[in-house]
C-alpha positions in Angstrom: 7.6 -7.0 0.7 10.5 -5.9 2.7 10.9 -8.7 5.4 13.7 -8.4 7.8 13.2 -11.2 10.7 10.2 -12.5 9.8 8.4 -9.3 9.9 6.2 -7.7 7.6 7.3 -4.2 6.4 4.6 -2.3 4.1 7.0 0.5 2.7 8.5 -2.7 0.1 5.0 -1.7 -1.7 5.2 1.9 -1.7 6.2 2.3 -5.4 4.1 -0.5 -7.1 1.1 0.3 -4.9 0.8 4.2 -5.9 1.0 3.7 -9.1 -1.5 0.5 -9.2 -4.3 2.8 -7.4 -3.8 5.7 -8.9 -4.3 3.9 -12.4 -7.0 2.0 -11.5 -8.6 4.7 -9.8 -7.9 7.0 -13.3 -8.9 4.4 -15.7 -12.4 3.6 -13.5 -12.9 7.5 -13.1 -12.0 8.5 -16.4 -14.3 5.8 -18.9 -17.3 6.1 -16.3 -16.9 9.9 -16.3 -17.0 9.4 -20.1 -19.6 7.7 -20.5 -22.1 9.4 -18.3 -21.5 12.7 -19.9 -21.5 11.9 -23.5 -24.7 9.5 -22.1 -26.6 12.4 -20.7 -25.5 14.4 -24.1 -27.8 12.1 -25.7 -25.1 10.8 -27.8 -25.9 7.1 -29.4 -25.2 4.1 -27.8 -22.3 3.0 -30.3 -21.0 6.1 -30.5 -20.6 5.9 -26.3 -18.5 2.8 -26.7 -16.5 4.3 -29.4 -15.9 7.3 -27.0 -14.9 4.8 -24.0 -12.4 2.7 -26.0 -10.5 6.1 -26.9 -10.6 7.2 -23.8 -9.4 3.8 -22.4 -6.5 3.4 -25.2 -5.7 7.5 -24.5 -5.9 7.3 -21.2 -3.2 4.3 -20.8 -0.7 5.9 -22.9 -1.2 9.2 -21.2 -0.9 7.4 -17.6 2.2 5.4 -18.8 3.9 8.4 -20.0 2.9 10.5 -17.5 4.5 7.9 -15.1 7.7 7.2 -16.8 8.5 11.4 -16.7 7.6 11.7 -13.6 9.4 8.9 -11.9 12.3 9.0 -14.5 13.0 12.6 -12.9 13.1 11.6 -9.5 15.6 8.7 -11.0 17.1 11.2 -12.2 17.6 13.7 -9.4 18.9 10.2 -7.1 21.7 9.6 -9.7 22.9 13.0 -9.8 22.9 13.3 -5.6 24.2 9.8 -5.7 27.0 10.7 -8.0 27.8 13.9 -5.7 28.4 12.2 -3.3 30.7 9.8 -5.1 33.0 12.6 -6.0 32.9 13.8 -2.6 34.0 11.0 -0.6 36.2 10.7 -3.1 37.8 14.1 -2.6 37.2 14.1 1.1 36.4 10.9 2.8 37.0 12.9 6.3 34.8 15.5 6.2 32.2 13.2 4.8 33.1 10.6 8.0 32.5 13.7 10.3 29.2 14.2 8.3 27.3 10.8 8.5 28.9 10.5 12.6 27.0 13.8 13.3 24.0 12.0 11.7 24.2 9.4 13.9 24.6 12.0 16.6 21.6 13.4 15.8 19.9 10.8 15.5 21.3 9.7 19.3 24.1 8.3 19.5 26.9 9.7 21.3 30.0 10.9 19.8 32.5 7.8 19.9 29.9 5.3 19.1 28.4 7.8 16.1 32.1 7.9 14.7 32.5 4.1 14.8 29.5 3.1 13.9 30.2 5.7 10.8 33.9 4.5 10.5 32.6 0.4 9.8 29.9 1.8 7.7 32.3 3.5 5.5 35.0 1.1 5.5 32.1 -1.9 3.5 29.9 0.0 1.3 30.5 4.8 2.0 28.6 5.3 -0.8 25.3 2.9 0.2 26.0 4.6 3.9 25.7 8.2 2.9 23.1 7.5 0.7 21.2 5.6 3.0 21.2 8.4 5.9 22.1 11.4 4.7 19.7 10.8 1.3 17.3 9.0 2.4 18.0 7.0 -0.6 16.9 3.3 -0.1 16.8 0.2 -2.5 13.1 -0.3 -1.6 12.2 3.3 -1.9 14.0 3.7 -5.4 12.7 5.6 -8.2 11.5 2.9 -10.6 10.2 4.9 -13.5 9.5 1.4 -16.1 7.3 -0.8 -13.0 5.8 2.5 -12.4 4.7 3.2 -16.2 3.6 -0.1 -16.6 2.1 -0.5 -13.5 -0.2 2.7 -13.9 -1.3 1.8 -17.5 -1.9 -2.1 -16.8 -4.4 -1.2 -13.6 -5.6 1.7 -15.8 -6.6 -0.3 -18.4 -8.2 -2.6 -15.6 -9.8 -0.2 -14.0 -11.0 1.4 -17.6 -12.6 -2.3 -18.7 -15.3 -2.2 -16.1 -17.4 0.7 -16.7 -16.7 0.2 -21.0 -18.5 -3.4 -20.7 -20.9 -1.8 -18.0 -22.0 0.6 -20.8 -22.2 -2.2 -23.7 -24.3 -4.8 -21.4 -26.3 -1.9 -19.9 -30.2 -1.3 -21.5 -29.3 2.1 -23.9 -32.2 3.8 -20.9 -30.2 3.1 -17.5 -26.9 3.2 -19.2 -26.0 6.6 -16.4 -27.4 4.7 -13.6 -25.9 1.3 -14.4 -22.5 2.8 -15.0 -22.5 4.6 -12.1 -23.2 2.5 -9.2 -21.6 0.0 -11.1 -18.4 2.8 -10.8 -19.5 3.6 -7.4 -19.2 0.0 -6.4 -15.8 -0.4 -7.9 -14.1 2.7 -6.7 -15.2 1.4 -2.8 -13.9 -1.9 -2.9 -10.4 -0.1 -4.8 -10.1 2.7 -2.3 -10.7 -0.1 0.5 -8.2 -2.3 -1.0 -5.4 -0.1 -1.1 -6.1 1.1 2.4 -6.2 -2.0 4.0 -2.8 -3.1 1.4 -1.4 0.1 2.9 -2.2 -0.6 6.4 -4.9 2.5 7.2 -7.9 2.9 7.7 -11.0 1.2 5.2 -13.5 2.7 5.5 -11.8 6.3 5.5 -9.8 5.2 2.5 -13.3 3.6 0.1 -14.5 6.9 1.3 -12.2 9.2 -0.2 -11.9 7.5 -3.7 -15.5 7.0 -3.9 -16.0 11.2 -2.9 -13.8 12.3 -5.9 -15.0 9.3 -8.6 -18.5 10.9 -7.6 -17.6 14.1 -7.7 -16.0 13.5 -11.5 -19.1 11.8 -12.3 -21.3 14.3 -11.7 -19.5 16.9 -12.9 -19.0 15.5 -15.9 -23.1 14.7 -16.3 -24.0 18.2 -15.6 -21.9 19.1 -18.8 -23.2 17.0 -20.8 -26.4 17.2 -19.7 -25.7 21.4 -20.5 -23.7 20.6 -24.3 -26.5 18.1 -25.0 -29.6 20.9 -24.5 -27.3 23.7 -26.4 -27.0 21.6 -29.2 
């Protein structure tokens, strides 16, 4: 969390919050959909649990790998941009000063003040000033691939365990109903919590996540019934 003089800013949460919400939602929806789908196809309960465990492990690894590769690509782009900017500062410092001055003028400062601010910032940390104000790269929002991978995988497992345990404890004749209801409740809570943490509407956030979860489970159940009947 970013705090300046007692102020609270939600932007400090954006990296880990995105990964955590994505992981938990995906874990709940994926494993619940798997359980509902194979149950609708008439698979025995022990095989349902095996399918759920396989989905949990495969999904967690996929989330970790996907998040790492995606965020690492962003980090590589940021590093390349910073290297280019560093080279330009070494070769054409005056041109870079003019460029930074123009940025501050466009933000509302008059020319003399903008020039003074640019000179002051570049005298202490030229690369940091250009990274922040020209490239939009800040420490708060900077890409962190390992953090994203760990949060995504960990929260995927946390989300996936709930429908898996539900399927294990539920009566064999009611696995679909119990898993569906439990997953829907979890998704409503996840969506509302994520929206609250991000400062958005709790109701809209909860309904948005629940809608896509219900859609995924419904389609998977239909496919399971179709292939189960065909078999």
